[in-house]
Each structure stands twice: as structure tokens, then as C-alpha cells.
Steps between C-alpha positions, in 0.01 A plus 500: 500500500766353280621714212396377156772304317656676202357414159652217304678740266705632791552162671642332188666796343844431348734783564868563430606290802309198383621534142861527623451183709357318202792614280759388756330164538495454115866597477604256770293222341664570161850492660418172666400332175771656281772237586251225445407632160869548411585144597198373304608686189865382537388142539270518200779664287759232598252226426426651155872502398626197307747289695780576254495873579543450875852545628 
């Protein structure tokens, strides 16, 4: 006879390892988009300046 599978609460439990993995993934995703966001802000700021103020 096959043993009974564990209940859903145990199969899909989120423990410290899973939380650490999610946190690392979120951090890497944020670091990936940080240069894109900085470039977007810099482009928007330079477009908002009047032409006379540019060097």
C-alpha cells in the first residue's frame, strides 16, 4: 500500500527557506530595475529643464 500523501497544509507550507528565496528573488529583481528607473528619472529631469539652463 502507498503511504497517504501529506495534507495540503504541509505540502504548500512556506518556511524560512522559501521566504529567504522569495526575498533574494525580490532583491535581485529590484537591483535589475534600479538602473532602468534611474535612467528614466534622469531623462525625465533633463527633458523638464529649459534649454537655457543646460550647459
